[in-house]
N, C-alpha and C positions, 0 to 999 in steps of 0.2 A: 209348853207341855207337849210330850212326843205322843202320836198316835198309835194306840192299843190296837192289838189285833185280836181277831174273832177266830181264835183256830186257825190262824194264818190264811183264812179264807176271805174274809171280807174287813176291812177297816173300821173300827169304830172311829167317833170323830173328836173334834177339838171342842165341842158344843160342852157347856158348863151346866146347863139346865136339864135335868133328868125329863126325858120323853113324857112320863107322866104328870109331871108337874106344869107342864107349859100353859100359860096363860093365854089363850088364843087372842091375837090382835087383829088377823085377818079374817075375813068371813069364809065359813065353809063352803068346798066348792062341789065335792061329791060326797062326803059323809055327813050322815044326819045327826043332830045333838046326842040321839040315842046311840048312833056308831061311836061317836068322840067318848062319850060316858064308857061304853064297853071296851074302848081302846086303852083308855085310861086307868080302868080299874082290873081289866083281866088280861091285859098285856098283848090281845091280839084284836084284828077286825077284819070280816071279808066285805069285798066289793064284788057284787055279782056284775057278771057281763062287762068286765072292766076293758076287754077288748073284742071285736067284731069276730062272728063266727069265720069269716073267710081268713081271717089272720091265722087263727087256731089250726083251720084245715092245711094251710099252706106250710105251716111249720112242723105239723105232725107229718106230711110227706117228706120233708127236707130231713127230719131226725131219723127217720126209716132209712132213707137213702144214704144218710151220713153213716149210720151204724151198719150199712151192708145187711139189713135184715128184712126179711119179707113180711109183712104184717098177717099174711093170709097162711104163712106157713110156720106153726110154733116150733119147728125143728131147728129154724135158723135163730130161735131167740136166744140160746144158750151158748153162743160162741164165748170164748176167753176173751176177760178183757186185755185191751192191747198194750196198757203199761200199767204197772203196779202203783199203788198211790204211796208216797212216804207215811202221810197219815193213814195207818193201816185199818182204822174203822171205815174208812171210804171204800176200801176194796169190796167188791162184788155188790157194790149198791147202785149200779146202772147209770153211774155219771158219764156224760157226753161230753168229750172236750172238744167242744163246738162254741165259739165266744163271739163271732163278729159277723155272722152271715147276715143278709138284709132282713130275712123273716125273723131273727132274734131283734134287730133293730126297730123294725115295723111297731112290735109291740112296745118296745122301751119308749118309742116317740108318741106312742097314743095320747092324746090329749087327756084323756080321762085317767090315764094311769099316773102321768105327771101330777095333776091336779090334785089326786089323792095324797101323794107325798108332799105337795105345798100344804094339805091340810095337817098331815102328820107332824111336820117340821114347823109348819107357822112361817115360812118364808119361801121365797120363790128362787132364788139362787141356788139350783141343785146341781148336782153332777149324777149321772146314774151308774151303777156299777157294771163293770165287764165281767160277765158270769157266764154260766155255761146251761145245760140241760141235762134231763134225766128220762131214761127208758127204763122200766123196771117190770120184768115178766113176773108171773107166779113162781113162787118158789118151788124146785123140786123135792128139796129136804124140807119138811116144815120147821125143824128147829123151834126157837123161843116165838111163840105166837102172840106175845105181847110186844115184841120188839125191845126197844130201848128208851131212855129217858136221860137227858143231859142239858148243861148250857154250854153255848159257843163261847161264853166269856169266863174268866175267872171271877167267882163271886166273892173272892175274899179280899179283892182290890178295893181300896178307899180313896177317893170316890170310887163308886161303882162305874165300870165302863157303859158308855152312851151308844148305842146302834140300833139299827133296825134291818131286818131282811125281810124278804117277801118270797113267795111262791105263785105263780101263776100256773093254774090247772088246764091241762089240754086235753085229759079224758076224766071222766066221772070218777071221782074218787068218794068211796064209802068203807064201810067196814070190813067187807070182803077184800076189796083191792087195796087196802092198807091206806099208809100216805102218812101224812102229818098228825102228829097227836100232842097232846101238850098238858101243864098242869097249871090251869088258870088260879085254883085256890092259892098254890105256892106264890105265885106273883103278886097275887092281892094281899099276901098276909106274910111277906117274906120277912120284913124285920122282925116281927113276932116270933116266925118259926126258927130263925136262926138263933136267938136265945134258948132255943131247946135242944140246940145241937153241940155235940163235943167241938171243943176249941180245934180238934184236929181233924175236923170234918173234910168230906172230899168236895173242894169248892167247884168242882166239873160236874159232880153226879149227884144228885140228892138222895139221901135216905128217903124211899118211898112208902115207907110204914105209914098207914093210915091216909095216904093220900091217894087220890083217883085220878086218872088220865081221861082227858076228852079227845075222841077222835073226830077229827073235822072233817065234815062231807062237803064237795064242791064239784059243781058242774064245769064243763069245758068253758074256758074263759074267765072262770072267776079268780080274782087276786086275793090272797091271802096274805097279809101283812102282820109280823109280829115283833114285839120289842125282844132285843137280844137278852134281856134278862129273864125271858120267859122259858122256864123249864120245856124241853120239848124233844121230841124225837121221831122215829119213824116206826110204824106197825108193818110188818111184812105182809106182802102180796100174796094171800091164801086164795086167790079166787080161782074160777074155773075158766082158763082160757083168756082173761082179761088183762092187758098192760096197762100199769100205770105211767103217763108221760107229765113231764111239767118242764117249765122255764124258771130259773132263778132270776129274779130281776128286783132291784131296789135302789134307792136313790138316798144321797147324803148331801149336807152342805157343801157347796164349792170350795176350794181350798187354792185360790189362786196365787197365794203366797208361795205355794209349793211347785215350782216352776218343773222341777224333774219328773213329778209325778204327772203333771199336766203333759209334757211332751211324751212320756212313756205310754198316758193313755191314748193320744192321737198316733202313735205308732203302732200299737196293738191295732187298732180300726183300720189304718192304712195297710198294715203288712198282714192282716188277718192272721194273727198272732195270739198266743195266751199268754197271761200273767205268769211272770216268774216267781212264783210262790209254791211253797211246799204242798199246797193242797190242790194245786192245778198242774198236774204232771205233762198236759199237752198231748196232742195226736201224734203219733210217730208217722202218720202216713201224710201229715199236713194237709189233709183232704180240702180245707176250706182255700189253701193258697192255691190248690191244684182245680177246685171245681166251684168257685165263687169268687166274685169281683169284690172290690171295696165298697161298702153299703153305701147308697145315697143317703144324704142326710138333708131332713128336713131343717129350718131355721131353728126349730126347737130342737132337733137332734144335735145340732152343731153346739148349742149352748150346753145340752146335757153330758155332751163328750168333753167339753173346755176348749173346743176349735173356736169359738167365738165367746166372748163375755156377755155376761147377764147386763 
């Protein structure tokens, strides 16, 4: 079975059991039974204070420095993005092409973060995704106040793709500052809803007629994990002078039989490079290569990267 792609951004896995149908064999480490029930029915779950406040503060300062912007001077917040995205919907969304900095890895290696994904997958042999961060200032042009809703996977594929994504909030996220929004009803009732749709429906964008979105509120350090089959999107930042910041961090079952992928993951970490996929255009300045050292990994980090086996 080939690995499907989530919008060429995060690979889905070769797992065959849908995440919502996993029958737990390992005891829950972080999630409560109520959390697990919410995850399997609504398609998302929030882990409060998944990383320490000190981790958040260090990464926030690093992201401002990386983006060459002054948190106290809004005039610096609107510089043009340095490289356009092949995936045009990502243009102007505040994506930061930083992937392997120590402060990103510090959060990936947090035991509480790892234990949460052990709960999600019901297995311990996981690899962390090599992903980036986001810095999104208030919109100067208001545009669509409701943002957008889509899937990151093709929902016409059978069997449906299996994958999980996650967002670590670095600043307070609420209705004003925007951020992640989703349609839990559609996740919970997808099979019934599909039967009401035309055969030529858009498999990436649901018809939102009669459906409501839920805007997710988070504090700095909160981790929101969502099933890739959850219709979701971003509500624009319409706040008065508040910036939204986040780190994307997720985990998938390790695939040791894919030696090419394992070696590429190690190279990205060692050389402080970006994944070579359309969704990740990279930083033309190569800031990480010039301003950071190869991240120091804990024994857990070495396994999450693939440097050592579980």
